[in-house]
N, C-alpha and C positions, 0 to 999 in steps of 0.2 A: 147121237146130236149137241151142236155147239147151241148152246143156249146165249143168250143174251145177259145173263150172268157170269155165264165162263169170260167172255168179252170185258165184262165191265171189269172182272177181277185181275185179268191180263192187265190190262190197260193201265189201273192202280198197281200192281206190281212194280208194272216198270216203271213209273212214275218213281214209286220210293226208293227202287234199283237204281235213280238217277241215270235212266236210260231214255226216260223221253222226257225231253229240256220245257222247260216253260215256248211256248210258241209253237210245238210242233203240231204240226198238222195232220189232220187224221182224216182221210177220206174213207168215204163209205164201200165205193167199187173197192180199192184194196184191202180194207176190212174185210168185205164180205170175199174174196178170194184167197185174203189167209187164212181166215178160218171156218172155209169150203161152207157159208151159208147166206143168206137170203141178204140185202139190203136192208130188209125191215127190222132184222133181227140188231143187225148192227144198228141202225138207228134208234130202235129201244134202249141199247146198251151207253150208245152215248145221249141219248136223255136221261137217263137214270144218273150220269155222271154229270151233266150239265145240272140239275135239280142239287147234288151234291157239295156243288163249287169248282170240280176238276176240273171239266171242258165245258168251252163254251160256244156257239154258232151264232156265226154271221150272214144274213141273207145273201149274200156276193164273195167271201172268202171258205164257208163251209164250216166242218167243226175243226178246232183247235184246241190244245192245253195251254190255260189260263197263265196271263204275266201277270203274277200279283203287283199291284202299285205298293208302295211304300205303307200308304197308309191301312192298307189290305195285309202288309206283310204285320204292322204294329199288333192291328185287331188278332191276326189270327195267335199271336203267341199271348196275349192276354189270354183270348178263351182256352187255348190250351192250358193256361195257369191257372185257370178258375176251378175247370174240370179236373186237374189232376192233383191240387191242392186240397179242393173239395174231397176229392175220393178218398186220399189218405187220410183227411180229417175226420170223416165217416169211425175208421178204425182206431179212433182215440183210446178207447175202453173196449178194443177186442182183442185179438191176434192175429194170424195170417195162418193155415191149417197146413198142418204139413202138407198137403196134396201143393196146393199152390205154392207153396215156398218149393218144391221139388220142383215145380214148372218153371220155377223164375229161376231158378238154379243151373237148370236145363237152358233153358232158351242165352243165359250169360255165358255158359258155356261156350254155346254156337255164337254167338259174336265175339267173342277173345279169339276163338278159331280165324274165325272171317277177317278180326281185325291182322292179324299175324298171317293170314294170309292174301295172295294177290288179287283175289275177285271182288273187283270194285262193288258190281250192282251188287252181290251178296250184303259184304260188309254193311251198304246202306240201306239197304232193306231193313238187315238185324235191328241197325243201331235205330230207326223212327220206328218197329213194329215191338222195342222192346216196352211203348208206352200202351200200345192197346193189349201187350201181354201182361201187364200189370193189370189194367182195370179189367181186364178177362177173371184173373185172378185175385181180385178183390170184389168181385161177386159180380160186375155191371155189365152187363153184354147191351145193353144198348150204348151207355156210354164210351165204351169198346170202340163201336161201329161210330160213333161220331170223331173220339179219336183219332182214329186211322183216316177220316178224311181230313183232319186238322194236321196229322203229322204229313199228309202228303201234301197239304201246300206250304207245310214249314220245308218241306225239302223242296217243291218247288221255288220259294223263297231265297231258300240258303244258294241254289244252284243262278236263281238269277243274280244276287246279290254278292256270288263268291264270297261265302263264307269262307273263315280263314278256322273253324273251330277243327280241333283236330280230336278223329274217331278214337285214338286210344283215351282221350283225355274221356270221351263222350263215355265211352266202356266202362272207365275206371268209378265215373261218378255211379252210373248205373248200378255199378258193384255193392258203391260204399251204400247206396240208398237200401238193396233188396238188405245189408247186413243191417242194418237198423232195422228194418222191418221186422227181420229176424229175431234183433235182441230185444222186440215188443216197445223201442224206443222210436213212436209214430211222429212226436215233437219234432224231432231231428230228420226222419225221414222227408219229414216236410218243411223243412231248411234246405234238406239236399235235394230236394226236387228245384223249388225256389230259385237257389244256386244254378243247378242245371239249365234250368229253362233260360234261365238270365245271361248265361257266360254264351248260348247258343245264338241266343238274338244279339248281344252285344259283338260277336263276331261280323256280325253283317258288315259290309261292306258297302251299300250304297252311295250312286257317285249322286251327289247334293251340286244344284248349280244356284246360283243368287240370281240367274239371269234365264227366265222360264225360257225366253227369246230364244238363245245362244245358240243352240242348235239348225233351227231356221233362220238365226241371222247370218252362221255361217256360209250354209249352203248355199244362200242368196247373194253374198257377197261378190261385188264384181270380177270377172274372171281377166288373170292380167295376160292381153293379147299383142304380138309385135306388132310396130309401127306402122301404119299401113295396112295392116293385113285386115281382110272384111269379118264381119261377126259369122264364127262357125255354123252351118245350115243343117240342121238336124236330120240324118241321114232314116231312110225310114224301114223299119225293123225286116230282115229277112225272115222268109219263110221258115228259116230253124229255128229263128230267134221264138216265133210265136208256138211252134209247137213244144220249145220247151220250155214258155210259158205255162202253159197249160195242162201242165204232169206236176201242176205244185202241191202232189200228194205229201202223203207221208214221204221221207226220204227215204232212199234204199239204207242208208245211216241207220236209219230208228225201226228197219223191219223189223231186226234179230231181237230186237227188245222185244215183242210181244210171244215169241218163238218159245 
């Protein structure tokens, strides 16, 4: 039987694999049909994700994946920097044990295979999940869960602001961090992590405008009309158009992301 945890986990995986973009609508009825469960279970899953900052709900629009603002993007990267550098710093006088190092190397091998392959979703998921895996290997499951949420948010941010960061570069950064950990050079690992997070953040390309009314100004500018023509009258919506508007739940493009 499908549980709320199953659904929330699947949605998180789809976000981290860049299969559910910012603003994607998550209809309760469609999710209930997809997972063969009640809308109550779906609502519980979406409520959990809302408390984690991954989805949001509107009384009129329903549930949808968040669209982080530029300020929220900056705060998410700052939070990740504090958490991840703090995790590394606590190992300054310790060494990562052999079992944890083996787990990290196994994750890197999967990353490298995904970067060389054609599955973009798996590549995106594994690159983001490296940070979660690192927190788990450093012995803090609670912060690993927190990092999972922040990593999902920064994945959405990268999609929204058209990140130009290269996957191969990201994987190479991860390799260097693990090599520093294996050598017991925690300071170097911290420096590499700070550089890595900064590089990813710097690759974001938000479209900034000095005029906050630019979009509205362009939309409401006078329409050029032929001399003597009368203003166009709006046509009433057709029944077909109304029907299409009522189906604004999860686009069929994204249904496969949850399967």
